ROFI-505906 format. One line per field, with one value per residue: residue in one letter; x negated, y negated, z of N, C-alpha, C in turn. Coordinates in steps of 0.2 Angstrom, whole numbers, always signed. Layout:
residu: c(A  ...)
nxx: c(X  ...)
nyy: c(Y  ...)
nzz: c(Z  ...)
caxx: c(X  ...)
cayy: c(Y  ...)
cazz: c(Z  ...)
cxx: c(X  ...)
cyy: c(Y  ...)
czz: c(Z  ...)
END
This chain:
residu: c(M  K  K  T  L  L  L  I  L  G  I  M  V  F  A  M  T  L  Q  A  Q  M  S  Y  E  I  G  S  E  V  E  D  F  T  L  K  N  V  D  G  E  M  V  S  L  S  D  Y  D  S  E  G  V  V  I  I  F  T  C  N  H  C  P  Y  A  V  K  Y  E  D  R  I  I  D  F  H  N  E  Y  A  S  K  G  Y  P  V  L  A  I  N  P  N  D  P  E  V  Q  P  E  D  S  F  E  K  M  K  E  R  A  A  E  K  N  F  P  F  K  Y  V  F  D  E  G  Q  E  V  Y  P  K  F  E  A  T  R  T  P  H  V  F  L  L  D  N  E  R  R  I  R  Y  V  G  A  I  D  D  N  Y  K  D  P  S  K  V  E  V  H  F  L  K  D  A  V  A  A  L  Q  A  G  A  Q  P  D  P  A  M  T  K  A  I  G  C  S  I  K  T  K)
nxx: c(-305  -303  -309  -300  -288  -293  -294  -281  -275  -282  -277  -264  -265  -271  -260  -250  -255  -256  -243  -239  -245  -238  -226  -215  -215  -209  -216  -224  -230  -221  -223  -222  -208  -198  -182  -167  -154  -136  -132  -140  -152  -170  -175  -186  -195  -204  -198  -191  -192  -192  -187  -185  -180  -166  -164  -153  -149  -136  -120  -107  -97  -97  -88  -92  -100  -91  -83  -92  -94  -87  -92  -106  -106  -101  -111  -122  -117  -117  -131  -140  -142  -150  -161  -162  -158  -147  -152  -146  -147  -144  -147  -143  -143  -134  -131  -129  -119  -107  -99  -108  -115  -124  -115  -103  -108  -109  -95  -90  -97  -92  -78  -78  -85  -98  -110  -123  -139  -137  -145  -152  -159  -166  -172  -175  -187  -190  -182  -187  -199  -196  -190  -177  -161  -147  -131  -123  -140  -151  -165  -174  -184  -198  -205  -218  -215  -215  -208  -196  -185  -174  -160  -143  -130  -121  -112  -100  -93  -80  -70  -72  -67  -69  -82  -96  -109  -120  -131  -139  -138  -143  -156  -160  -159  -168  -180  -180  -181  -194  -198  -200  -188  -176  -166  -178  -176  -162  -149  -144  -128  -119  -116  -125  -140  -139  -147  -156)
nyy: c(+51  +60  +53  +43  +50  +55  +43  +38  +49  +47  +34  +37  +46  +37  +28  +37  +40  +28  +25  +35  +30  +19  +22  +27  +39  +51  +45  +35  +18  +4  -9  -27  -37  -49  -55  -62  -67  -66  -78  -88  -89  -84  -67  -57  -42  -42  -51  -45  -41  -28  -12  -3  -3  -1  +2  +0  +5  -2  -7  -17  -11  +3  +17  +26  +18  +8  +16  +19  +7  +1  +10  +7  -6  -4  +4  -5  -15  -7  -3  -13  -20  -11  -11  -7  -14  -16  -18  -22  -19  -23  -15  -15  -19  -33  -36  -23  -19  -29  -32  -31  -43  -57  -67  -60  -52  -61  -64  -52  -49  -60  -56  -44  -48  -45  -41  -40  -43  -45  -42  -47  -37  -44  -42  -30  -24  -19  -7  +4  +7  +14  +24  +25  +32  +32  +24  +23  +23  +29  +22  +25  +15  +15  +7  +3  +1  +12  +25  +36  +43  +48  +47  +52  +44  +51  +67  +67  +58  +55  +55  +48  +53  +66  +69  +79  +80  +68  +61  +49  +42  +53  +53  +41  +43  +53  +46  +37  +45  +48  +57  +66  +63  +77  +85  +76  +72  +71  +74  +60  +54  +48  +33  +32  +21  +6  +2  -5)
nzz: c(-186  -176  -166  -165  -161  -148  -142  -141  -134  -122  -118  -116  -105  -95  -94  -90  -77  -71  -70  -62  -50  -48  -43  -30  -16  -3  +12  +5  +6  +4  -7  -5  -10  -19  -21  -27  -17  -15  -10  -16  -10  -9  -5  +4  +6  +16  +25  +34  +51  +58  +66  +55  +38  +28  +12  -1  -16  -25  -33  -41  -49  -50  -46  -36  -28  -24  -16  -6  +0  +12  +21  +21  +25  +39  +43  +43  +52  +64  +65  +62  +73  +80  +74  +61  +48  +33  +16  +2  -15  -31  -45  -59  -76  -82  -95  -100  -91  -88  -77  -67  -66  -59  -55  -53  -43  -32  -31  -27  -15  -7  -6  +0  +11  +14  +27  +26  +16  -1  -15  -31  -44  -54  -71  -69  -61  -48  -45  -53  -47  -36  -41  -41  -46  -46  -41  -27  -20  -8  +2  +16  +26  +37  +52  +47  +34  +26  +16  +22  +21  +7  -3  -2  +7  +15  +15  +8  -4  -7  +4  +19  +31  +30  +30  +34  +36  +41  +32  +31  +44  +52  +48  +53  +66  +68  +66  +76  +86  +85  +75  +59  +47  +43  +32  +22  +9  -1  -13  -22  -25  -38  -50  -64  -66  -74  -89  -103)
caxx: c(-298  -304  -310  -293  -284  -295  -293  -274  -274  -285  -273  -258  -267  -271  -253  -246  -258  -254  -235  -238  -247  -234  -219  -215  -212  -209  -223  -227  -229  -217  -226  -217  -205  -194  -176  -162  -148  -130  -131  -145  -159  -174  -176  -192  -195  -208  -194  -188  -196  -187  -190  -185  -175  -162  -163  -148  -147  -129  -118  -100  -92  -97  -83  -95  -103  -86  -81  -96  -95  -85  -97  -112  -104  -100  -118  -126  -114  -119  -138  -144  -145  -154  -167  -161  -153  -146  -154  -143  -150  -141  -152  -141  -143  -128  -130  -126  -113  -106  -96  -114  -118  -125  -109  -99  -110  -107  -88  -89  -100  -87  -72  -79  -88  -105  -114  -131  -141  -136  -149  -151  -165  -166  -177  -176  -194  -191  -180  -191  -205  -193  -187  -170  -157  -140  -129  -129  -146  -153  -171  -175  -191  -200  -208  -224  -212  -216  -202  -195  -179  -171  -155  -136  -128  -117  -110  -93  -91  -72  -66  -76  -64  -70  -89  -98  -117  -122  -139  -143  -138  -147  -163  -162  -159  -175  -186  -179  -184  -201  -199  -198  -181  -176  -170  -181  -173  -156  -147  -140  -122  -116  -116  -133  -142  -138  -152  -155)
cayy: c(+53  +64  +48  +40  +55  +55  +37  +38  +53  +44  +29  +40  +49  +32  +26  +41  +39  +21  +25  +39  +26  +14  +25  +29  +46  +51  +43  +29  +12  +0  -16  -32  -39  -54  -55  -67  -65  -69  -85  -91  -89  -78  -63  -53  -36  -45  -55  -40  -39  -23  -5  +0  -6  +4  -1  +4  +2  -1  -12  -19  -8  +10  +19  +29  +13  +5  +21  +18  +0  +0  +14  +3  -12  -1  +6  -11  -18  -3  -1  -19  -22  -6  -12  -4  -17  -14  -23  -19  -21  -22  -14  -14  -24  -35  -36  -17  -18  -36  -32  -32  -49  -61  -71  -55  -50  -66  -63  -45  -50  -64  -53  -39  -51  -41  -44  -38  -46  -41  -46  -44  -35  -47  -40  -23  -23  -16  -1  +9  +9  +18  +29  +26  +34  +31  +19  +21  +28  +26  +23  +23  +14  +15  +0  +2  +1  +18  +29  +42  +47  +46  +51  +51  +42  +57  +73  +67  +51  +54  +54  +47  +57  +73  +69  +84  +78  +60  +61  +43  +41  +58  +52  +36  +46  +56  +41  +34  +50  +49  +63  +65  +66  +83  +84  +70  +70  +74  +72  +54  +55  +41  +32  +30  +14  +4  -1  -5)
cazz: c(-185  -170  -161  -164  -157  -142  -139  -140  -128  -116  -116  -113  -98  -91  -93  -85  -71  -68  -68  -56  -45  -46  -41  -23  -14  +4  +15  +2  +8  -1  -8  -4  -16  -17  -25  -26  -13  -17  -7  -19  -7  -10  +0  +3  +11  +22  +29  +39  +56  +62  +66  +48  +33  +24  +5  -4  -23  -26  -38  -40  -54  -49  -41  -30  -24  -21  -11  +0  +3  +19  +26  +21  +30  +45  +45  +44  +58  +69  +65  +61  +80  +83  +70  +54  +43  +26  +11  -4  -21  -38  -51  -66  -82  -83  -102  -101  -87  -86  -70  -62  -66  -52  -53  -50  -36  -27  -29  -23  -8  -3  -6  +5  +17  +16  +32  +24  +10  -7  -20  -38  -46  -61  -75  -67  -59  -42  -44  -56  -43  -31  -45  -40  -52  -45  -37  -22  -19  -1  +4  +23  +27  +44  +54  +43  +27  +22  +14  +26  +18  +1  -6  -1  +13  +18  +11  +5  -6  -9  +10  +25  +36  +29  +31  +39  +37  +40  +31  +33  +51  +55  +46  +57  +73  +68  +67  +83  +91  +83  +71  +52  +45  +39  +26  +20  +3  -3  -20  -23  -29  -40  -57  -67  -66  -81  -92  -110)
cxx: c(-298  -305  -303  -288  -286  -294  -285  -272  -276  -280  -266  -259  -267  -264  -249  -249  -256  -247  -234  -240  -242  -227  -220  -213  -212  -216  -226  -225  -226  -220  -220  -214  -200  -188  -171  -156  -142  -128  -136  -152  -163  -175  -182  -191  -198  -204  -191  -193  -192  -191  -190  -180  -172  -160  -158  -147  -140  -127  -110  -96  -92  -92  -86  -97  -97  -83  -85  -97  -93  -90  -104  -111  -104  -107  -122  -123  -116  -127  -142  -147  -149  -161  -167  -156  -153  -149  -151  -145  -146  -146  -150  -142  -136  -126  -127  -119  -112  -103  -102  -118  -119  -119  -104  -101  -108  -99  -87  -92  -95  -81  -73  -82  -94  -108  -122  -132  -139  -139  -149  -158  -166  -172  -179  -183  -195  -188  -184  -197  -202  -190  -180  -166  -150  -138  -122  -134  -150  -161  -172  -182  -192  -202  -215  -222  -214  -209  -202  -189  -176  -165  -148  -135  -125  -115  -103  -91  -84  -69  -71  -73  -66  -78  -92  -105  -118  -129  -142  -143  -143  -154  -165  -163  -166  -181  -185  -182  -192  -203  -198  -191  -181  -169  -173  -179  -167  -153  -142  -134  -120  -117  -124  -134  -142  -144  -152  -160)
cyy: c(+56  +59  +44  +44  +55  +49  +36  +43  +50  +38  +32  +43  +43  +29  +30  +41  +33  +21  +29  +35  +21  +16  +27  +36  +45  +50  +37  +23  +7  -7  -21  -34  -45  -55  -60  -64  -69  -77  -90  -92  -83  -74  -58  -48  -38  -49  -52  -39  -35  -17  -1  -5  -1  +0  +3  +1  +4  -7  -13  -14  +0  +13  +23  +24  +9  +10  +20  +11  -1  +4  +10  -3  -9  +1  +0  -14  -14  -3  -7  -21  -17  -6  -8  -7  -14  -20  -19  -23  -19  -21  -14  -20  -27  -36  -29  -16  -25  -37  -32  -37  -52  -64  -66  -52  -55  -66  -57  -46  -54  -60  -47  -41  -47  -45  -43  -43  -42  -45  -42  -43  -37  -45  -33  -21  -19  -9  +5  +11  +14  +25  +31  +27  +33  +25  +22  +26  +24  +28  +20  +21  +13  +8  -1  +1  +7  +22  +35  +46  +44  +50  +48  +48  +48  +62  +73  +60  +50  +52  +54  +51  +64  +74  +74  +83  +71  +59  +55  +41  +47  +56  +46  +38  +50  +51  +38  +39  +51  +55  +61  +67  +73  +85  +77  +68  +74  +71  +66  +56  +49  +40  +31  +23  +12  +0  +0  +1)
czz: c(-177  -164  -160  -159  -149  -138  -137  -134  -122  -113  -113  -106  -93  -89  -89  -78  -67  -66  -62  -49  -43  -43  -34  -22  -6  +7  +12  +6  +3  -1  -7  -11  -14  -23  -23  -23  -16  -15  -11  -16  -9  -4  -1  +8  +17  +27  +35  +45  +61  +62  +59  +44  +29  +17  +2  -11  -24  -32  -37  -44  -52  -44  -35  -25  -21  -15  -5  +3  +10  +24  +26  +26  +37  +47  +47  +51  +64  +70  +64  +68  +83  +79  +63  +50  +36  +22  +5  -10  -27  -43  -58  -70  -83  -91  -104  -98  -85  -79  -64  -62  -59  -50  -49  -44  -31  -25  -25  -16  -3  -2  +0  +12  +19  +22  +31  +18  +4  -13  -27  -41  -54  -65  -73  -65  -53  -42  -47  -52  -37  -35  -43  -47  -52  -41  -33  -22  -13  -1  +11  +24  +35  +46  +50  +35  +23  +22  +18  +24  +12  -1  -5  +6  +17  +13  +7  +3  -6  -2  +16  +31  +36  +28  +36  +41  +36  +39  +33  +41  +55  +54  +51  +64  +74  +69  +74  +88  +90  +79  +64  +50  +41  +39  +25  +13  +2  -10  -19  -27  -31  -47  -59  -67  -73  -84  -100  -113)
END
């Protein structure tokens, strides 16, 4: 009995250690991944030859994500040419939230004319490594694909005209100046990621 308990305890510790190694934090290098874009093409993180990449976990149905769509489009249009393109990832399970199916993603991307890649985390294999919890949830990567900022886009999801702090833009400005973003982490405001 004692040996069995020790074996179970050992397996639990190993599993927790493995999970800790698999998830990212500020400064972690993100491993390459490949997901399907709304145009049917496969997109990899390694496809981006840029100063950085702004990964945003977002979706179709969440009212917070919808409120931020135009700001995400504007950000990409302004910053992609400066080396910081957006890569939008839908992490939701469509069996839990049918509005976030791949077909609905294609419809939404066409309706809003997304200028960035909008890919589907089918099987939900990518978002857990980031420990993303909300839509939208931002992860700013530098040119070494290390995470430098995590959190919200700005401080007012309701009204873009009342934004006082542009967290993501400030974080990019810090990287452009050769500095570490401060704050490096803010609280993401949005809907919970839908999973079984």
